[in-house]
Legacy VTK file of the C-alpha trace (Angstrom):
# vtk DataFile Version 3.0
C-alpha trace
ASCII
DATASET POLYDATA
POINTS 405 float
55.473 209.333 115.557
54.996 209.222 119.520
51.296 208.328 119.043
52.394 205.203 116.450
54.544 204.022 119.572
52.090 204.704 122.177
49.487 202.605 119.913
52.119 199.395 119.640
52.828 199.444 122.887
49.079 199.346 123.708
48.617 196.694 121.388
51.149 194.472 123.108
49.957 194.834 126.533
46.676 193.653 125.305
48.338 190.839 123.565
50.397 189.911 127.060
47.176 190.431 129.422
45.000 188.248 126.760
48.201 185.646 126.724
47.625 186.047 131.020
44.000 185.333 130.733
44.267 182.730 128.877
47.296 181.100 130.968
44.689 181.588 133.790
42.080 179.759 132.111
43.804 176.935 131.345
44.711 176.667 134.483
41.244 177.017 136.091
40.246 174.281 133.840
42.533 171.683 135.007
41.128 172.052 138.527
38.779 169.398 139.439
35.810 171.637 140.720
33.333 172.928 138.457
33.136 176.602 139.853
37.029 177.099 138.385
35.808 175.104 135.496
33.052 177.583 134.933
34.962 180.708 135.256
37.576 179.406 132.557
34.686 179.341 130.324
34.481 182.833 131.121
37.881 183.713 130.643
38.546 181.738 127.359
34.657 181.584 126.015
36.293 180.096 122.810
38.247 177.187 124.031
35.921 174.152 123.576
37.693 171.706 125.842
36.588 174.069 128.675
33.213 173.875 128.085
33.479 169.760 127.616
35.235 170.065 131.050
32.260 172.174 132.238
29.635 169.843 130.794
31.173 166.728 132.923
31.418 168.406 135.895
28.072 169.462 135.486
26.856 165.731 135.190
28.740 165.073 138.230
26.876 167.517 140.452
23.456 166.323 138.813
22.913 169.526 136.845
21.771 170.195 133.426
24.345 170.175 131.162
23.282 170.230 127.614
24.183 174.017 127.084
27.520 173.966 127.461
27.730 170.287 125.704
26.104 172.603 122.648
28.654 175.122 123.118
31.474 172.647 123.161
30.071 170.633 120.116
29.891 173.928 118.224
33.012 175.360 119.252
34.715 171.875 117.774
32.150 169.971 115.909
34.813 167.196 114.418
35.747 166.201 117.986
34.851 162.784 118.563
36.038 163.198 122.498
33.188 166.083 122.772
30.775 164.417 120.648
30.468 161.091 121.598
29.781 162.234 125.180
28.088 164.663 124.060
25.309 162.143 122.108
25.377 159.905 125.208
24.171 162.535 127.656
21.471 163.708 124.935
20.121 160.035 124.831
20.086 160.128 128.526
17.691 163.675 128.372
15.638 161.920 126.121
16.643 163.300 122.997
17.404 160.347 120.642
17.380 162.485 117.047
20.243 165.000 118.817
22.105 161.916 120.029
22.337 160.011 116.874
23.303 163.445 115.159
26.044 163.657 117.407
27.255 160.231 117.579
26.937 159.466 113.420
28.967 162.676 113.003
31.749 161.817 115.219
32.178 158.519 113.419
31.985 160.428 110.346
35.537 162.290 111.353
36.444 159.443 112.890
36.222 156.110 111.467
37.827 154.456 114.449
37.007 151.532 116.928
35.268 153.825 119.582
32.760 155.729 117.349
31.331 152.637 115.632
31.323 150.830 119.069
29.227 153.754 120.450
27.032 153.455 117.519
26.600 149.778 117.877
25.496 149.897 121.783
23.127 153.080 120.995
21.528 151.554 118.475
21.660 148.226 120.685
19.579 150.133 123.157
17.395 151.453 120.895
16.211 147.712 119.533
17.363 147.684 116.151
18.992 144.441 116.077
20.294 145.042 111.781
22.002 148.630 112.867
23.494 146.923 115.635
25.060 144.402 113.317
25.915 146.500 111.166
28.313 148.883 113.747
29.611 145.749 115.224
30.879 144.503 112.027
32.054 148.465 110.948
33.794 148.413 114.531
35.717 145.331 114.411
37.157 146.192 110.745
39.081 149.066 112.606
40.085 146.963 116.273
42.318 147.168 118.498
43.010 145.137 121.714
39.862 143.800 123.839
36.914 143.039 121.612
35.584 140.477 123.427
32.420 143.238 124.491
31.622 143.104 120.791
31.218 139.623 120.375
29.168 139.220 123.698
26.978 142.152 122.210
26.769 139.797 118.767
25.965 137.008 121.090
22.944 138.820 122.700
21.677 139.877 119.158
21.187 135.957 118.837
24.048 135.517 116.200
26.292 132.205 116.635
29.574 132.331 116.936
30.054 130.389 113.892
27.559 133.358 112.114
30.344 136.043 114.124
33.132 134.092 112.699
31.558 134.312 109.046
29.906 137.486 109.113
31.465 140.159 111.420
35.118 139.411 111.510
37.655 141.470 109.050
39.936 139.201 107.053
42.803 140.242 109.310
45.087 138.383 112.039
44.484 140.153 114.980
40.970 140.063 114.799
41.356 136.203 114.431
43.344 136.058 117.109
40.951 138.038 119.554
37.900 135.746 118.467
40.133 132.885 119.371
40.981 134.176 122.404
37.018 134.803 123.208
36.437 131.029 122.348
38.840 129.690 124.231
38.382 131.566 127.806
35.094 128.873 128.538
34.712 125.120 127.754
33.912 123.472 123.991
31.619 120.711 123.566
31.962 119.090 119.695
30.713 122.050 117.802
32.740 124.295 119.412
35.745 122.420 118.814
35.031 122.515 115.234
34.365 125.875 115.582
37.523 126.873 117.504
39.647 124.784 115.174
38.681 126.249 112.101
39.127 129.964 113.273
42.490 129.094 114.822
43.350 127.363 111.549
42.445 130.476 109.345
44.507 132.600 111.634
47.779 130.313 111.049
46.928 130.849 107.655
47.040 134.832 108.153
49.559 134.646 110.340
52.364 133.814 107.725
51.516 137.293 105.829
52.415 138.824 109.345
56.307 139.723 109.943
58.081 136.891 112.067
58.335 139.369 115.000
54.508 140.039 114.856
53.473 136.825 115.133
51.278 135.647 118.193
51.911 131.746 118.475
50.873 132.544 122.134
47.037 132.390 120.261
47.279 129.058 118.572
48.932 127.153 121.174
46.094 128.613 123.389
42.879 127.246 121.025
45.826 123.724 121.150
45.446 123.765 124.821
41.481 124.331 125.160
40.918 121.810 123.084
43.039 119.318 124.328
42.194 120.309 127.452
38.190 119.866 126.405
38.898 116.347 125.450
38.769 117.236 121.474
42.195 115.219 121.130
42.222 114.824 117.085
41.280 118.624 116.274
43.951 119.718 118.370
46.915 117.610 117.116
45.792 118.647 113.497
45.774 122.370 114.840
49.173 121.693 116.160
50.569 120.193 113.440
49.517 122.962 111.044
51.047 125.376 113.562
54.214 123.513 113.732
54.649 122.823 109.437
54.107 126.836 109.270
56.840 127.261 111.741
54.492 129.361 113.881
55.061 127.160 116.325
59.038 126.367 117.627
58.146 122.984 117.820
57.497 119.561 115.497
55.517 117.141 114.460
55.713 113.502 115.002
57.947 111.837 112.382
55.896 109.716 109.731
54.686 106.501 110.863
55.696 107.501 114.413
53.929 109.013 117.767
55.969 110.603 119.645
56.534 114.463 119.197
60.399 115.882 120.109
61.518 112.750 120.877
64.842 113.113 119.940
64.903 116.389 122.567
66.170 118.517 119.736
64.075 121.367 120.478
63.098 123.072 123.712
60.549 121.897 125.485
57.313 123.929 125.202
55.851 122.537 128.067
52.728 123.226 126.526
50.366 121.740 123.606
51.790 118.720 122.454
55.200 119.392 123.450
56.927 117.673 126.340
56.500 119.042 129.901
59.381 118.453 132.333
58.604 118.716 135.721
61.308 119.503 138.599
60.299 117.949 142.067
62.108 119.240 145.359
65.001 117.301 145.930
65.362 117.042 142.129
67.185 119.117 139.418
66.546 118.510 135.821
68.301 119.764 132.829
67.831 119.540 128.984
70.179 119.585 126.474
68.912 120.264 123.232
72.420 120.498 122.046
73.065 116.665 122.689
69.694 115.508 122.318
69.559 114.601 126.259
67.654 114.974 129.265
69.055 114.537 132.817
67.430 114.354 136.370
69.888 114.423 139.182
68.116 112.934 142.591
69.597 114.535 145.936
68.090 111.478 147.977
66.043 113.698 149.584
63.056 114.127 147.409
59.412 112.138 149.179
56.698 110.262 147.422
55.991 110.140 143.714
56.498 112.545 141.517
56.082 112.900 137.774
59.488 114.131 136.254
58.305 114.163 132.223
55.426 114.027 130.087
53.581 115.058 126.523
49.828 114.201 125.454
49.423 111.550 122.922
46.815 111.045 120.164
46.560 107.113 120.153
44.902 106.122 116.684
42.136 103.492 116.519
43.359 100.107 116.774
47.251 100.526 116.449
49.539 99.316 119.754
52.837 101.039 119.762
56.404 99.981 120.659
58.165 102.626 122.690
61.604 102.439 122.895
64.060 104.630 124.550
67.842 105.373 125.669
68.598 105.883 129.126
71.830 105.477 131.433
71.778 106.254 135.475
75.162 106.925 137.770
75.063 106.035 141.075
71.433 104.711 141.168
71.234 100.855 141.993
68.260 98.405 140.695
66.680 98.288 143.292
66.871 102.283 143.579
65.309 102.693 140.327
61.866 103.052 140.926
61.159 104.497 137.428
58.030 103.796 135.816
56.351 104.787 132.645
52.667 105.496 132.421
49.593 106.109 130.370
47.365 108.195 132.077
47.156 105.592 135.209
47.978 102.557 133.908
51.310 101.436 134.372
53.584 100.620 130.894
56.187 97.720 132.091
59.756 98.177 130.551
61.481 95.278 129.548
64.912 94.704 131.686
64.558 97.438 134.244
65.851 101.179 134.671
69.383 100.843 135.484
72.578 101.148 133.428
75.702 102.881 134.035
76.167 102.358 130.201
73.905 104.082 127.538
71.123 100.990 127.253
68.006 101.080 125.176
64.587 100.305 127.427
61.454 99.102 125.336
57.876 99.491 126.432
54.454 98.953 124.760
51.316 101.184 124.512
48.688 99.011 124.153
45.948 99.694 120.829
42.751 102.043 121.782
39.476 100.964 120.553
38.967 104.849 119.190
41.225 107.435 118.860
41.523 108.667 122.081
43.655 111.275 123.927
45.634 109.682 126.283
48.967 111.121 128.458
52.766 109.222 128.889
54.572 109.811 131.873
57.616 108.992 133.305
56.976 108.927 136.971
59.496 108.490 139.895
57.490 106.327 142.226
58.622 105.830 145.803
56.354 104.395 148.031
56.359 104.883 152.117
59.694 103.350 153.743
61.299 102.661 150.060
64.823 103.381 149.595
65.373 106.438 147.759
67.578 106.813 144.689
70.645 109.649 144.526
72.089 109.516 141.598
71.424 110.505 137.901
69.130 109.646 135.275
69.654 110.555 131.244
67.471 109.782 128.335
67.651 110.148 124.870
65.691 109.484 121.505
62.568 107.933 122.687
60.433 106.823 119.566
57.522 104.583 118.472
56.508 102.967 115.791
53.299 100.329 115.388
53.861 97.049 116.808
LINES 1 406
405 0 1 2 3 4 5 6 7 8 9 10 11 12 13 14 15 16 17 18 19 20 21 22 23 24 25 26 27 28 29 30 31 32 33 34 35 36 37 38 39 40 41 42 43 44 45 46 47 48 49 50 51 52 53 54 55 56 57 58 59 60 61 62 63 64 65 66 67 68 69 70 71 72 73 74 75 76 77 78 79 80 81 82 83 84 85 86 87 88 89 90 91 92 93 94 95 96 97 98 99 100 101 102 103 104 105 106 107 108 109 110 111 112 113 114 115 116 117 118 119 120 121 122 123 124 125 126 127 128 129 130 131 132 133 134 135 136 137 138 139 140 141 142 143 144 145 146 147 148 149 150 151 152 153 154 155 156 157 158 159 160 161 162 163 164 165 166 167 168 169 170 171 172 173 174 175 176 177 178 179 180 181 182 183 184 185 186 187 188 189 190 191 192 193 194 195 196 197 198 199 200 201 202 203 204 205 206 207 208 209 210 211 212 213 214 215 216 217 218 219 220 221 222 223 224 225 226 227 228 229 230 231 232 233 234 235 236 237 238 239 240 241 242 243 244 245 246 247 248 249 250 251 252 253 254 255 256 257 258 259 260 261 262 263 264 265 266 267 268 269 270 271 272 273 274 275 276 277 278 279 280 281 282 283 284 285 286 287 288 289 290 291 292 293 294 295 296 297 298 299 300 301 302 303 304 305 306 307 308 309 310 311 312 313 314 315 316 317 318 319 320 321 322 323 324 325 326 327 328 329 330 331 332 333 334 335 336 337 338 339 340 341 342 343 344 345 346 347 348 349 350 351 352 353 354 355 356 357 358 359 360 361 362 363 364 365 366 367 368 369 370 371 372 373 374 375 376 377 378 379 380 381 382 383 384 385 386 387 388 389 390 391 392 393 394 395 396 397 398 399 400 401 402 403 404
């Protein structure tokens, strides 16, 4: 009986000692120096993470690390956090066969973005174009977050952006969102605009299948902004209308036979795309009331110079002139002070009857016909030449509409 108790006590002591040894090895493995990490592998020789850490510190020190990587991969042969850096190190050392084996094993046990992306880069360095493209396609199928580097790598393999869209993108909204973001980073020519519109349009279609909370209106707004900013107004407006009709963007399209978007001011201004942009210069207060469909500007009399107040991009159809009407009233602003003007780019659009009325009145101006479909910008400005009397009071606006003239 006494011998059994002593044996049990011995086993318990050995277990305690082993536990303490493993704990100490764990502490050493966390220290940022090679000697401590090496000692941890001696105290805990079955811990793959210890040999992984040892290999990384050996690399930093310029020492031979193949033995440590071999031990780590043998102890944990399915871990991509071990297999991938082991494969990269083997490649650096000129053992491409072992490098490929490690990287493929990592992908076999972890079919996600990182192992596949690593293989794409490995074959790019080996000059195997077919495998590069195959692994980019596989990586994008499991992508998350930023994937611009994958698109750049595809370009380096002489794939056009159109070929990337048709051959590599998986049919998933997040992948199309990433490609739209990639395309909008730089200016687009006519061919690039057609591709961007096509990819963004597909993205809009896919977003309809996503829960509302996960939808990404910013993606399509960025595409509209890029197209519009580069002068591709017709394509930008088509994309805008599609996204608005699908309720992806919280704005509206122009009413049938009209030109102005959100002209009743019933929706909050997005300030982007083809919606109104409201600018509040120093010395001016501005408020939009979607509930009542009105915009109010309050002028302190301290505002200076010429200031834009309200603006909206327009795509003018070829050969059509437009009669634009709007309701307005002013308070405390005399006709002499009412230095407000509608502009089409830099061209003034005279308002019939002036711009001063204490009661609600209707103003009119004409947008002349364009020789071809053309992107223009309609703005309301306060023009204050040096020495002019500055308005002090209120300007109210509502119900801006346009009909063919």
